[in-house]
C-alpha positions in Angstrom: -44.8 69.9 2.5 -43.5 68.0 5.5 -42.0 69.4 8.6 -39.5 68.1 11.2 -39.5 68.2 14.9 -36.7 67.4 17.4 -37.2 64.1 19.3 -35.3 63.5 22.5 -34.6 60.0 24.0 -35.1 59.2 27.6 -32.1 60.0 29.9 -29.5 57.3 29.7 -26.8 56.8 32.4 -23.2 56.6 31.3 -21.5 53.9 33.2 -18.4 55.4 34.8 -17.5 55.0 38.5 -15.9 58.4 39.5 -16.2 57.8 43.2 -12.8 58.3 44.8 -11.0 59.2 41.5 -7.5 60.3 42.4 -6.1 63.7 41.4 -3.7 63.8 38.4 -1.4 66.8 38.1 -0.5 65.9 34.5 -4.1 65.1 33.3 -3.0 61.7 32.0 -4.6 59.7 34.8 -8.4 59.5 35.1 -11.3 57.3 34.4 -13.0 56.2 31.2 -16.6 55.3 30.7 -18.1 52.3 29.1 -18.3 52.7 25.3 -21.6 54.0 23.9 -22.6 52.4 20.6 -24.3 54.8 18.3 -23.7 52.7 15.2 -26.0 49.7 15.6 -29.1 50.7 17.5 -30.1 54.3 18.2 -28.1 56.2 15.5 -28.6 59.5 17.2 -27.7 62.7 15.3 -26.4 64.2 18.6 -26.3 63.5 22.3 -26.4 66.0 25.1 -24.2 65.0 28.0 -24.6 66.3 31.5 -23.6 65.3 35.0 -22.5 66.0 38.5 -19.2 65.7 40.2 -18.7 66.0 44.0 -15.2 66.9 45.3 -13.7 65.1 48.2 -12.2 66.4 51.4 -10.3 69.7 51.1 -9.7 70.1 47.4 -7.1 72.6 46.3 -8.6 76.0 45.3 -8.2 77.1 41.6 -8.0 73.7 40.1 -10.2 72.0 37.5 -12.1 68.8 36.6 -11.9 68.0 32.9 -14.5 66.0 30.9 -13.1 64.7 27.6 -15.0 62.9 24.9 -13.5 60.3 22.6 -15.0 59.2 19.3 -14.2 56.3 17.0 -15.5 54.6 13.8 -14.8 51.2 15.3 -15.4 49.8 18.7 -12.5 50.3 21.2 -12.8 46.6 22.0 -11.4 46.2 18.4 -9.1 49.2 18.2 -8.1 50.9 21.4 -7.2 54.6 21.6 -3.9 54.4 23.6 -5.1 52.6 26.8 -8.8 53.5 26.4 -10.7 50.3 25.6 -14.3 51.2 26.1 -14.7 49.7 29.6 -15.4 51.6 32.8 -12.0 51.6 34.3 -9.2 53.8 35.8 -6.6 54.6 33.1 -3.3 56.3 32.8 -2.7 57.5 29.2 0.8 56.4 28.0 0.8 58.9 25.1 0.3 62.4 26.5 -0.5 63.6 22.9 -3.8 61.7 23.1 -5.3 64.5 25.2 -4.7 66.9 22.3 -5.3 64.6 19.3 -7.8 61.9 20.0 -9.9 63.4 22.8 -12.1 66.5 22.7 -12.7 68.7 25.7 -16.4 68.6 26.5 -16.6 70.5 29.8 -14.3 72.0 32.4 -15.4 72.5 36.0 -13.5 75.2 37.9 -13.0 74.3 41.5 -12.4 77.8 43.0 -12.6 77.1 46.7 -11.0 74.6 49.0 -14.4 73.5 50.4 -15.1 69.8 50.9 -18.1 67.9 49.4 -19.3 70.6 47.0 -21.4 69.2 44.1 -20.6 70.7 40.7 -23.3 70.4 38.0 -22.1 70.1 34.4 -24.3 71.9 31.9 -25.4 69.8 28.9 -23.0 69.8 26.0 -23.3 68.4 22.5 -21.1 65.5 21.5 -21.6 66.0 17.8 -20.4 69.6 18.0 -17.1 68.3 19.3 -16.6 66.2 16.1 -17.5 68.7 13.4 -21.3 68.4 13.8 -21.4 64.6 13.2 -21.9 61.9 15.9 -19.1 59.3 16.1 -20.2 55.6 15.7 -18.8 54.9 19.1 -18.0 57.3 21.8 -17.3 57.7 25.5 -15.9 59.9 28.3 -12.6 60.3 30.0 -12.5 62.4 33.2 -9.4 63.7 34.9 -8.8 66.4 37.6 -6.0 68.1 39.4 -7.9 69.0 42.6 -5.2 67.7 44.9 -7.6 65.3 46.7 -9.7 62.4 45.4 -13.3 63.0 44.4 -16.0 62.2 46.9 -16.2 58.4 47.3 -19.1 57.3 49.5 -22.5 58.3 48.2 -22.5 57.8 44.4 -23.0 61.5 43.7 -20.7 61.5 40.7 -22.5 60.6 37.5 -23.0 61.4 33.8 -25.9 60.8 31.5 -27.0 61.7 28.0 -30.1 62.3 26.0 -30.0 61.3 22.3 -31.4 63.5 19.6 -33.2 62.6 16.4 -35.6 64.4 14.1 -39.1 63.2 13.3 -40.5 64.0 9.9 -44.2 64.4 9.2 
């Protein structure tokens, strides 16, 4: 009888330039990542996303940074979700319902103090778990925050990456 073991991919950077991302009191303005294609090459069963975000100068205490995940069965280059088109770019959602319907909240960072230049680590979270246990064919991130000041902008501290998961059978 065969057995299975978990196989992890190497760490892959998610292309998304968060340096200097402005604050959004309404959560509809933020930055989207480049689309990740899980349909044609790797076909991971899950992906663990993690990252770091560095706040800028004098953020407001008791605010948050939200990391959303979108998933789709077709490339956003073909069918956009509101203004999200799968390219690394600043975006302002035109339909506020998208936050509750098409995006899934992957992580929330609580900014509890008004101290400049603190780096917040985001613990790994599962993409598949956000979509009923099944990986979307195409997916990406959308990050928004209400810290009252832009994220740190000068040393490329802000980043996200993922590790793909498959199972090996022997």
